[in-house]
LUMGU-229095 format. One line per 5 residues: number of its first residue (from 1); for each residue x, y, z of N, C-alpha, C, CB. Coordinates in steps of 0.05 Angstrom, whole numbers, plus 32768, in hexadecimal, padded with zeros to 4 digits. Glycine has a CB too. Example, Ala and Ser with C-alpha at 12.3 -4.5 7.8 and 13.67 -1.06 7.14 Angstrom:
// LUMGU-229095
1) 8108/7F8E/809C/80F6/7FA6/809C/8108/7FBE/809C/80E2/7FA7/80B5; 8101/7FD3/808E/8111/7FEB/808F/8102/8001/809D/811A/7FF4/8072;
This chain:
// LUMGU-229095
1) 7F5F/868A/8103/7F52/8688/811D/7F62/8675/812F/7F35/867E/811A; 7F6B/865F/8124/7F7B/864C/8134/7F95/8659/813E/7F81/8633/8123; 7FA1/866A/812D/7FB9/8678/8134/7FB4/868B/814C/7FC4/8688/811D; 7F9E/8699/814C/7F98/86AB/8162/7F93/869C/817C/7F80/86BD/815B; 7F87/8684/817A/7F82/8674/8192/7F9D/866A/819D/7F70/865C/818C;
6) 7FAF/8662/818B/7FC9/8659/8194/7FD8/866F/81A2/7FDA/864E/817D; 7FD7/8687/8198/7FE4/869E/81A5/7FD7/86A4/81C0/7FE5/86B7/8193; 7FBC/86A2/81C0/7FAD/86A7/81D9/7FB6/8692/81EE/7F8F/86A5/81D4; 7FB8/8679/81E5/7FBF/8663/81F7/7FDB/8665/8201/7FBB/8648/81E8; 7FEE/866F/81F1/8009/8671/81F9/800F/8687/820D/801B/8674/81E1;
11) 7FFD/869A/820F/8002/86B0/8222/7FEE/86B1/8239/8000/86CA/8214; 7FD8/86A2/8238/7FC4/86A3/824D/7FCD/8691/8264/7FA9/869B/8242; 7FCC/869C/827B/7FD5/868D/8293/7FC0/8679/829B/7FDB/86A0/82AA; 7FC9/8662/82A3/7FB7/864C/82AC/7FB1/864F/82CA/7FC4/8631/82A7; 7F99/8646/82D2/7F91/8647/82EE/7F96/862C/82FB/7F73/864F/82F1;
16) 7F94/862B/8316/7F98/8613/8324/7F84/85FD/831C/7F96/8618/8342; 7F6B/8606/8316/7F57/85F3/830D/7F5F/85E6/82F3/7F3B/8601/830A; 7F6B/85F6/82E1/7F74/85EB/82C7/7F8A/85D6/82CB/7F7D/8602/82B5; 7F9C/85DC/82DD/7FB2/85CA/82E3/7FA6/85B0/82EF/7FC6/85D6/82F7; 7F93/85B2/8300/7F86/859A/830D/7F79/8589/82F8/7F72/85A2/8322;
21) 7F6B/8595/82E4/7F5F/8586/82CF/7F73/8577/82BE/7F4E/8598/82BD; 7F89/8584/82B8/7F9E/8577/82A8/7FAB/8560/82B8/7FB4/858C/829F; 7FAF/8565/82D2/7FBA/8550/82E3/7FA7/8537/82E4/7FBF/855A/8300; 7F8D/853C/82E4/7F79/8526/82E4/7F7B/8517/82C9/7F5D/8530/82E8; 7F7E/8526/82B3/7F80/8519/8299/7F9A/8507/8298/7F81/852E/8283;
26) 7FB0/8511/82A3/7FC8/8501/82A4/7FC5/84E9/82B6/7FE0/8513/82AE; 7FB6/84EC/82CB/7FB1/84D5/82DD/7FA1/84BF/82CF/7FA3/84DF/82F6; 7F8D/84C8/82C0/7F7D/84B4/82B0/7F8F/84A6/829C/7F65/84C2/82A2; 7FA0/84B5/828F/7FB2/84AA/827A/7FC5/8496/8287/7FC1/84C0/826C; 7FCE/849C/829F/7FE0/8489/82AD/7FD1/8470/82B5/7FED/8497/82C6;
31) 7FB8/8473/82BF/7FA8/845C/82C7/7FA1/844B/82AF/7F8E/8466/82D4; 7F9E/8456/8297/7F99/8447/827F/7FB2/843A/8273/7F8C/8459/826A; 7FC9/8441/827E/7FE2/8436/8274/7FEE/8445/825D/7FDE/841A/826B; 7FE5/845E/8259/7FF0/846E/8243/8009/847D/824B/7FDB/8482/823A; 800E/8480/8265/8026/848D/826F/8033/847B/8284/801F/84A9/827C;
36) 804D/8479/8283/805C/846B/8298/805B/847B/82B1/8079/8464/828F; 8064/846F/82C7/8064/847E/82E0/8077/8495/82DF/806C/846B/82F7; 808E/8491/82D1/80A2/84A7/82CF/8096/84BE/82BE/80BC/849C/82C2; 8089/84B7/82A8/807D/84CC/8297/8067/84DB/82A6/8071/84C0/827D; 8057/84CC/82B5/8041/84D8/82C4/804D/84EB/82D9/8030/84C3/82D2;
41) 8061/84E3/82E7/806E/84F3/82FB/807A/850D/82EF/8083/84E4/830A; 8088/8509/82D9/8094/8520/82CC/8080/8534/82C2/80A6/8516/82B4; 806B/852A/82B5/8056/853C/82AA/8046/854A/82C1/8043/852D/8298; 8041/853B/82D6/8031/8546/82EC/8041/855D/82F9/802A/8531/8301; 805B/8559/82FC/806C/856F/8307/806A/8588/82F4/8089/8566/830A;
46) 806C/8582/82DA/806B/8598/82C6/8050/85A6/82C7/8071/858D/82AA; 803A/8597/82CD/8020/85A4/82CE/8020/85BA/82E3/800A/858F/82D4; 802A/85B4/82FA/8029/85C8/8310/803E/85DE/830D/802D/85BA/832A; 8051/85DB/82FA/8064/85F0/82F3/805B/8601/82DC/807F/85E4/82EE; 8047/85F7/82CD/803D/8605/82B5/8030/861F/82BC/802A/85F3/82A5;
51) 8034/8633/82AB/8028/864D/82B0/8012/8654/829C/803E/8663/82AF; 8015/8649/8284/8002/8650/826F/7FF2/8637/8265/8010/865E/8257; 7FDD/863D/8257/7FCE/8627/824B/7FDE/8618/8236/7FB4/8632/823D; 7FF0/8625/8228/8001/8618/8214/8013/8603/8221/8012/862C/8205; 801E/860A/8238/802E/85F7/8247/801E/85DE/8250/803C/8604/825F;
56) 8006/85E3/8259/7FF4/85CD/8261/7FEC/85BC/8249/7FDB/85D8/826F; 7FE6/85C8/8233/7FDD/85B9/821B/7FF4/85A7/8211/7FD5/85CD/8205; 800C/85B0/8213/8023/85A0/8209/8026/8586/8219/803C/85B0/820B; 801D/8586/8232/8020/856F/8244/800D/8558/823D/801D/8576/8260; 7FF7/855F/822F/7FE3/854A/8228/7FDF/8548/820A/7FC8/8551/8235;
61) 7FF0/8555/81FA/7FEC/8556/81DD/7FED/853A/81D0/8001/8567/81D0; 7FFD/8527/81DC/8000/850D/81D0/7FEC/84F8/81DB/801C/8503/81D4; 7FD9/8501/81EC/7FC6/84EF/81F7/7FAB/84F2/81E9/7FC2/84F5/8216; 7F9C/84DB/81E6/7F82/84DD/81D8/7F6F/84ED/81EA/7F77/84C1/81D2; 7F5D/84FC/81DD/7F49/850B/81EC/7F33/84F9/81F5/7F3D/8521/81DA;
66) 7F23/8501/8209/7F0D/84F1/8213/7EFA/84EB/81FC/7EFE/8500/822A; 7EF1/84D3/81FB/7EDF/84CB/81E5/7EED/84C2/81CC/7ECC/84E1/81DF; 7F07/84C7/81CB/7F16/84BF/81B3/7F2C/84AB/81BC/7F23/84D7/81A6; 7F25/8498/81CC/7F38/8484/81D5/7F41/8472/81BE/7F2B/8473/81EC; 7F5A/846C/81BE/7F65/845B/81A8/7F5B/843F/81AA/7F83/845C/81A9;
71) 7F56/8435/81C2/7F4E/8419/81C5/7F35/8419/81D7/7F65/8408/81D1; 7F23/8406/81D3/7F0C/8404/81E5/7F15/83FA/8200/7EF7/83F1/81D9; 7F06/8400/8215/7F0E/83F7/822F/7F0F/83D8/8231/7EFC/8402/8245; 7F21/83CE/8240/7F24/83B1/8243/7F0E/83A7/8256/7F40/83A9/824D; 7F01/8391/824F/7EED/8386/8261/7EFA/837A/8279/7EDC/8370/8252;
76) 7EEE/837E/8290/7EF9/8373/82A9/7EF5/8355/82A9/7EEC/8380/82C1; 7F09/8348/82B4/7F06/832B/82B8/7EF4/8326/82D0/7F22/831E/82BB; 7EEC/830D/82D2/7EDB/8305/82E9/7EE9/830D/8303/7ED4/82E7/82E8; 7EDA/8316/8316/7EE6/831E/832F/7EF2/8307/833E/7ED1/832C/8341; 7F05/830D/834F/7F12/82F8/835F/7EFE/82E9/8370/7F28/8304/8370;
81) 7EEA/82F8/837B/7ED6/82EB/838C/7EC6/82D6/837C/7EC3/8300/8398; 7EBF/82DC/8364/7EB0/82C9/8353/7EC1/82B1/834D/7EA7/82D6/8339; 7EDB/82B4/8349/7EED/829E/8344/7EEF/828C/835D/7F08/82A8/833B; 7EF2/8299/8374/7EF4/828A/838D/7EDA/827A/8392/7EFA/829D/83A5; 7EC3/8287/838F/7EAA/8279/8393/7EA6/8262/8380/7E92/828C/8391;
86) 7EAE/8265/8367/7EAB/824F/8354/7EBF/8239/835B/7EB1/825A/8337; 7ED7/823F/8363/7EEA/822B/836C/7EE0/821C/8384/7F04/8238/8372; 7ED4/822A/8397/7EC9/821D/83AF/7EB3/820A/83A8/7EC0/8232/83C4; 7EA1/8213/8396/7E8B/8202/838D/7E96/81E9/837F/7E79/8212/837A; 7EA9/81EC/836E/7EB4/81D6/835F/7EC2/81C2/8373/7EC9/81DF/834B;
91) 7ED0/81CC/8386/7EDE/81BA/839A/7EC9/81AB/83AB/7EF0/81CB/83AC; 7EB5/81BA/83B5/7EA1/81AD/83C6/7E91/8198/83B6/7E8E/81C2/83D3; 7E89/81A0/839E/7E7A/818D/838D/7E8A/8174/8387/7E71/819B/8373; 7EA4/8178/8381/7EB5/8161/837A/7EB8/814F/8392/7ED0/816B/8371; 7EBD/815A/83A9/7EC0/814A/83C2/7EA6/813A/83C7/7EC7/815B/83DA;
96) 7E8F/8147/83C5/7E76/8139/83CA/7E71/8123/83B5/7E5E/814D/83C9; 7E77/8128/839C/7E74/8114/8387/7E87/80FD/838C/7E79/8121/836B; 7E9F/8103/8394/7EB3/80EE/839A/7EA9/80DC/83B1/7ECE/80FA/83A0; 7E9F/80E8/83C6/7E95/80D9/83DD/7E7E/80C7/83D4/7E8C/80EC/83F4; 7E6B/80D3/83C5/7E55/80C3/83BB/7E5E/80AC/83AA/7E42/80D5/83AA;
101) 7E72/80B1/8398/7E7D/809B/8387/7E8A/8085/8397/7E91/80A7/8374; 7E9A/808C/83AB/7EA7/8078/83BC/7E93/8067/83CB/7EBB/8086/83D0; 7E7F/8075/83D6/7E6A/8066/83E5/7E5B/8054/83D2/7E57/8079/83F4; 7E54/805E/83BA/7E45/804E/83A7/7E55/8035/839E/7E3E/805F/838E; 7E6F/8039/839A/7E80/8022/8392/7E83/800E/83A9/7E9C/802C/838A;
106) 7E84/8018/83C2/7E88/8006/83D8/7E70/7FF5/83DE/7E8F/8015/83F1; 7E58/7FFF/83D8/7E3F/7FEF/83DC/7E37/7FE1/83C2/7E28/8000/83E7; 7E46/7FE5/83AD/7E41/7FD8/8393/7E26/7FDF/8387/7E44/7FBB/8396; 7E1D/7FF7/838B/7E05/8001/837D/7E05/8020/837D/7DEB/7FF6/838B; 7DF8/802B/836A/7DF7/8049/8368/7DE2/8053/837C/7DEF/8052/834B;
111) 7DEC/8063/838F/7DDA/806E/83A3/7DCC/8087/8398/7DEA/8076/83BD; 7DB9/8091/83A7/7DAB/80A9/83A0/7DBF/80C0/839D/7D95/80B1/83B5; 7DBF/80CF/8387/7DD4/80E3/8382/7DCF/80FD/8394/7DD4/80EB/8365; 7DD3/80FA/83AD/7DCF/8110/83C0/7DE1/8127/83BB/7DD2/8106/83DC; 7DF8/8123/83AF/7E0B/8138/83AA/7E00/814E/8398/7E25/812D/839E;
116) 7DEB/8147/8388/7DDF/815B/8377/7DD2/8172/8387/7DCB/814E/8364; 7DC9/816B/839F/7DBC/8180/83B0/7DD0/8193/83BC/7DAC/8172/83C6; 7DE9/818C/83BB/7DFF/819F/83C3/7E08/81AF/83AB/7E17/818F/83D0; 7E0E/81A0/8396/7E19/81AD/837E/7E04/81BE/836E/7E25/8199/836B; 7DEC/81B4/836C/7DD7/81C1/835C/7DCF/81DD/8364/7DBF/81B0/835C;
121) 7DC4/81E0/837D/7DBC/81FC/8384/7DD3/8210/8385/7DAF/81FB/83A0; 7DE9/8207/8390/7E01/8219/8391/7E0A/8220/8375/7E18/820B/83A1; 7E0A/820D/8363/7E12/8212/8347/7DFF/8225/8339/7E14/81F8/8338; 7DE5/8222/833F/7DD1/8234/8333/7DD4/8250/833C/7DB4/822A/8339; 7DDB/8254/8356/7DDF/826F/8361/7DF7/827B/8353/7DE4/826E/837F;
126) 7E0D/826C/8350/7E25/8276/8342/7E1F/827D/8325/7E3B/8262/8343; 7E0F/826C/8317/7E08/8271/82FC/7DF7/828A/82F9/7DF9/8258/82F0; 7DE4/828E/830B/7DD3/82A6/830A/7DE4/82BF/830E/7DBD/82A4/8320; 7DF7/82BE/8320/7E08/82D5/8324/7E19/82DB/830C/7E1B/82D0/833C; 7E23/82C6/82FF/7E33/82CA/82E6/7E22/82D5/82D0/7E3F/82AF/82DE;
131) 7E0A/82CC/82CD/7DF8/82D6/82B8/7DF1/82F3/82BE/7DDF/82C5/82B6; 7DED/82FA/82D7/7DE7/8316/82DE/7DFF/8328/82D8/7DE0/8319/82FC; 7E17/831F/82DD/7E2F/832F/82D6/7E32/8332/82B8/7E49/8323/82E2; 7E2C/831C/82AA/7E2E/831D/828C/7E19/8331/8281/7E29/8300/8280; 7E01/8332/828C/7DED/8344/8283/7DF4/8361/8288/7DD3/833E/8291;
136) 7E02/8367/829D/7E0B/8382/82A3/7E21/838B/8291/7E13/8385/82C0; 7E33/8379/8288/7E4A/8381/8278/7E42/8384/825B/7E60/836C/827A; 7E2B/837C/8252/7E23/837E/8236/7E19/839A/8230/7E0E/836A/822F;
């Protein structure tokens, strides 16, 4: 049965839709890093020159099929926006703490820690956002 399918595949002409599906599969493989740009370009050209299903099959024979990925997807790192917001919070909180410390030292007593009203709410908002992102990635 497998032999008859191979002979069917080697003589049956492929349609434009079939070529488009194979081109999409090659594009995914390139995006995943399985094909270099040169390989992707070469194979994509060959896709549109292919006449039969056998020619199309040969272009993706060494790629894993959907659902059979060799490696699990890599988890995304924290977004740049989250890093910038955390950095801004850290800088503003540090400056406020430093000002409070200098004033406290200059009057020779610990003043009311007003800087906590800047650092606290802002930090809680950032923490809530981080926990929400962590909950979605699990």
